N, C-alpha and C positions, 0 to 999 in steps of 0.2 A: 580561553577560546580552547574545547579539547584537539588536536589534528588528530592524522592520522599515527603519530609517535606516538600520544597518550592511547589512542584505541590499540597499538600492539602492547604496548605497557597492561591492560587490561586485560588481554587477550594470553598473556606470558603469567600472571597475575593466577587466569585460572588454569592454565596449563599445570604451574605449579601446585596449586593446590587437588589437582588430580591425580598428581603423578605421573604428569606427561613428560616426554619428550621433547613432542613437540606434536603441532596442530596442521591438518590437512584443511586446507578451506575451499569449497568447492561451491557452495552456494552463490552465484552472482551478486546477491545484492550484499553478502559478507563477504565477498570478495574486493567490490567497491566500496562498502564501509569503512575495511583497513587497507585496503593501497589504495583507490582513487580510480583505479583502473575501471572506465566506466561501459565494457563491452559487455553486452549479454548474448545468453547463451541462445545457440539455433535451437535447443531442444535438450531435455534434461540426457540425453544418448550422446550431443555434440557440443560440449563445454567449449567456453573462449578461453578458460587457462583456471589454474589454481596457485594456490599461496602453501607453502610449507612455511612453518615458523615457529623457530625454536628461541631457545633462551639466548642464543649468540647470532642468531642468522634468519632472515624474511628474505624470500625467495618467491617469483611468480614465474611461474614456467607457460607458456604459451605458443600457440603456434607459430612459426617464421613469418606470415605475412602479419600478426599482429604486433609484431616486435620492436617496432617504431614508434607506433603508440602507444603502449605498453610502459615504455620506457618514461615517454613523454608525461602519462597520467601517473606512475609510481615511482616518484623521485627516492622515494626511501626502501626502493626494493631490489635486489639485484635481480633483474629481470632475463629469464633465460629462453632459449628455440627448445623447444622439446619435439622428439618425432616419435611418429606412430608407432604402435600401438601405446597410446599414453599411458593407460594403467603399468607398464611395463616401464615407460618413462620415469614417472614417480616411485616406481619400486627401486628401481639405481638409485631416485637421489636421497629414498630415505637411509638404502644401505650407505651410500657412499657419506652421509651426514652421521655414521652408527647410532643412530637412533633407534632404541628400544620398543617404546610404547608411544604409540601413535593415534594422538585423538582424530576423529573424524567425523562429519556431519552425516549419521544415519540416515536424518531425512531430505540429506539433499546429496545421493551418490546412489547412483543405480546399483541394481543386485550386480548385474553381470559385470559394472567397474568393480566395483568391491570384491568380486570373485576373483577377478584377473589380477586384482594390485596383491590377492594373498597370495596368489601361485606364484606373483612375482617376487614377491618377498622371501615366499620357500622359508618362513618360519624363523626368519632374523629379525621383525618384528612384528607387535601385538597392535593388533588395531582395536581403538577402544571408543566404543561410541559416544556421542556425548549431546544425542535428545537436541534438546530447543538451547541449549546454554548460549551459542553464538548467537542467536538470536536476539537472547534477552540481553547482549550487551548494548542492541541496540534500541531496547525498548526506549530507555530516559535518551531524549536528545540535548546534545550541545550545544551551545550559542549559534553558532556558524548554521547548526540543522533546523532549528528555529528559525533563522533569518530564512533560511532558506525554504523554509514551509511558507514561511508568511506569502514570501517573494512568489511562489509559484500559485498560493492562492489568490491572492489580489490580481495576478493573471488570467486565472482563471475567471473570476466575476468580472472583470472587462469586458474579455471576448464574451459570455452571456449579455451584457448589458448590449454590446454591439450586434449580437446575433438577433437578440430577440426584440429590436428596436423598431420595427417596423410589419411584423408579421402581419398576415390577411389570408382569409380563407382561401381554401386552393392551395397554398401552399402545401408540401409535403413533407412528411417526417425525413425521409433521406435527404430533401433540399436541407433543412435545417442545420441536420446533422453535418451535411460538407458546409453550409458556411460556419459553424462552428470551429471545425479541425480546421478549415482554412485560414479562420481568425487564431488559432493558436500559434502558426507558420510566421503570421504576418506579424502579430507580436511579439517573436523571438522565441517562443517555445521550441525544445529539441525536438516534440512530437506531440499525440495525445497519451495520456497515461495509461489509458484504456479506451476501448469502444465503445465511441459517445452511443450512449441511450436517448432517444427522441419516441415516445410514446403517447400516441394520442387516444381521445375517446374510449372504446372497449381492451385497444392494446393497452393502456397504463394499468390495468389489471393485473398487468405482468412485473413484476418488481424489475427483472430486466427482459430487455426486449431489442432483437436487431430491426434500425426504422427498417421502412418501405415507399410503397408509392400511395399510402392511405392520406390525402388530402386532410388539413385541419379544418374543421366548421366550429362555427361560434359557439361557446357557451360550455365547451365540453374541456375536461381537464387536458394538458398536455405537460406530461411529466420528462425532464430533462435533467440526465445524469450526465454529467463532464468533471473533464478534467485534464490538464494540462503535465507536461513533466516537462523540466527544467534544472540544469544542473544537478541530474540522478536523484532528484524529488519530486514527487505524485500532488497534485493537488487533485480534489474530489467534492464536488457541489452538485446538488441536486435542488432544482426546484420546480413546482407546479403552477402553470400560470394559465389563463385562457385569452379567448379573444372576443371582445364583446363583454356582457354579463355573463357570469358563469349561473347557469342555470342550479334551482335551489339544491339540490342533491350535493352539487358540489362545492355550495357554499358553505352546506352543513361540516361537510367531511373534513373540507380545506380548514375550518374553523379547529377542530376536533383533535387532529393533526398539528395544529399550530399550539396548540395549548399544550400538547402531550410533548411536544420540543422544546416547549421553555421550560415545563416542569422539568425535562431530562437536563437540560444545561441547567437547572438552578441547584442540581442533587450531584455537580460533578466537586472534587475535591481529593487533595492528596490525601491518604488514607479510607477512601471510599469503596468499599467493593463494586468492581463493575455492575455487577447484576443489580444493586439496588441504583441505577443510573436505567438500567432497563426498566426496572420494575415501577419507578416515577411516569416514565413515559406510559408503559402498560395497562397503568391503575386507569390514566385518564380514557385512554382508549376505550379499555374494557368497560368502565360508567356507560360510555355512549354507547355500547350496544355492537362492537365490533372487533370483539375479541379475536375471534378466530380471521378476522380478515388482516392480520398484524402477523406478518408470515416469516418474521426475521428478525434479527438483532438491533437493538437502538444505535450501536455505535459499533465503528472497530479503529484499531490503530492508524496511522495515515505516516508512511516516510518514504525509505528508497523502494517498499513495496507498497502497491495498494491497499493490499489488508493485512496488517502486522498486528503485535500486541499493543494495546489490551483489548478484548473484546466485551463489550457490555451487551450482552444476552442473559435468557434464564440461566443458561447452563454453566457460565464463566466463571473459575475460580480464581480471576486476577483480581488483586488492589491495587488502585490507583496510587501515583506517584508523581509528584510533582516533574513539570519536562516532558510529560507523555505528551503526544498529539495524537486528537483522536478526531471522530468524524461524531457527529450527534444526528442520525435521520430517521426517525418513524416513520411509518406511513402506514397507510390503509387500501386494500385492494378490493376490489368488490367485481365478482367474473360476470360479463357481459356488459357491464357500464364502465369500468374506470377505475380509475385510486389516484391517491395525492402521498408523495413522499415530499419531505422537507429536510434539508442537510447544510449543517455550519461543520466548518473545522477548528480547533483550537488548540491551546496549550491548557495543562490540568496544573493548575496553580496551590499552592498551599490550602487558600482556602477558598478555591473559585474556578472560575475555567477563562483564560483570553482568548475568546474569539477571534480569530483571523477573517473570518469571512465578512465581507461588504455587501455583494451582490442585495438587490435588494427582493424583498417577499411582498406576497400580495397581502390585502389585510378584506376582511369581508365583512 
């Protein structure tokens, strides 16, 4: 089982390969992955902390209000309180360490922070962009992460079963969404992984939707996209359900989406181009005449972030590796009628896919 110390070793290997003296970690997902500190950022311009990691040092800088929390969460780090402005504090820390080449996350640092950091360094060190290199460290999950993702998936599944057990016509989207989110708390989740989607009738034609006061009617599609967050890891589940008997169009489209998902699930394995998984689902949907109504990719990676590598889409360049965790969620969306999406989560195996999701699916 890999812990934070192993992850730091991989980061240090990356730094050595890139000829870096230290790495500045600013993205909250990578900060948590490497240190265990769970605080999220309030916004891109209001960070909860940064890591500064060198061959012989691992510092976590945060505000004084977070000091006790960070110290408890990140025992392998030298936790230090910084003073505003934060870029100046980090520039001083880099200069104090005598480091000359500093890797940084160019997709997770604001232009303003970068400019102020450079001014504070005043030529004492070079900032070297790392691109997606740190995110790539998280792509293959270790055993503890696989266990965490399986646990949050099972929690999400249980809440789905509880929340949908006695649906009746007249219950609103908002009422069901609140029932789901209350269920997450009742079963011990930290919070929802994302805003719960409940989309009924014509609202189900929107892949993303904010639940409103529309009441459910018999026979229409109700798309539920939900996920709990537990121990820093995210669940993700979509089911399309209905009350009573499904109307004929729902029966037809649900069958197509279910077949497309089964094709995609069967295409997964280590070494498979992720776009081939998307193609397997898309071929079923296109053959049924709904090519233009499948408007997103077939799946995405899942972990500390709800959306991470790999991406299963028409333009993906990812190749699947054993230990990656991903969603499989084809959908069809018909304007002014509704839609259907079905989503499972699992881990890529050497020759297949270990499905974590246990929430029941409808059959027609």
